[in-house]
N, C-alpha and C positions, 0 to 999 in steps of 0.2 A: 807289576810293570805294565806300562803302556808303550806300544811300538807304533811309530808313524813312519810309513814309507811312501815314496812317490818320486816323481821326476824332480830335477833341479828347479828351484824357484817356483814351486807349486803351492807353497803356503804351509809347509810342515812346521816351521818354526813358530809361526803365528798360532797355529792350532795347539802346539805344545805349550806355549805361554798361556793360552786361554785355559787349557786343562789343568795347568799348574797354578792357576790363580796369580800369574805374574811372577811366581817364585822361580827364578833362573837356576837356583841351586838344585832343583828337582829334575832338571833337564840335562840329558847327555846329547848334545847336538852332534850331528855329522858322524855317526858311528862308522860309516863307510871310510871316512878319512882316518879314523883311528886304526881301522883294519889295514889300510894301505901302509900307514906308518909302522904298524906291527910287523908286517911282512918285510918291509925294508930293514927292520931291526933284527930280522931272523927268527921271529916268533912263529910258532906253529898255529894252525887253525885251532887246535884244542886249547892251547894256552890263551889265545885271545877270547875264545868262547867262555872259558872259565873266568877270566877277568871281567868280562862284560856281565855275565850272570851274577857274579859276586857283587859287583857295583850295583846292579839292578835290584838285588835282594836286600838292600839297605833298609833300615827301619822305616824311612819315609819312601813311599812309592816313587820310583823314577819313571821318567818319560824319555824314551829314546827316539831320535830321528835318524833316518838314513835315506840317502838317495837310492833309487832303483837303478842298479848298474847292469842288470841282466837283459835289458831290452836293447834292440839295435844291432848293429853290425858287430860280429865277433872280431875282436882285435887280432891283428897279425902278430903282434909282439907277445911272446910266451909269458912274460912277466905280467902283462896286463890281462891276459887270459886267466892266469892264476889268481890275480886280485879279484877279477869278476867272479870266478867260481867260489873262492873262499868267502867272499862277501855274501854271495847268495846262500851258501850253506849255513853260514853263521846267522843270517837273518831268518832262515827257516827254524833254527833252534830257538832264537829269541821269540819268534812268533808263536811257537808251540808253548813256550813258558809264559808268555804274556797273558794278562787278564783281558786286555783289550788290544785290538790291532786296527789301525786306520790306514786307508790308502788315500792320498791326496792327489786330486787331478783338477787342474785349472782352479785351484783355490777351494774346491769342494771336498769336504771329508766324506769318505764312504767307510762306515764301520764294517769290517769284515770278520771281526771276532768280538765277543763280549756282549 
């Protein structure tokens, strides 16, 4: 698995497409949005971690992208704080399991693992 994290609109999708040789089937875009949808559906952090790890461990290596949601002002809303915490913790697990991890800033990839 390859994990690409960074701020919104920083070039994560473009890097993922490049690393996948243009094969969109290998890419799981916007993991942070899947986590948010999972929370709304009542899933636990553990359930979502297991689903993402299972998907990422498919025969063909997957590339996952996610917005960095842990920087900035702490949300006042308890639900948004939970989303931010759960997303951060899941991304830590994914990064630990990933073969490569990239951080995108201003369109520039910085390889931080692999």
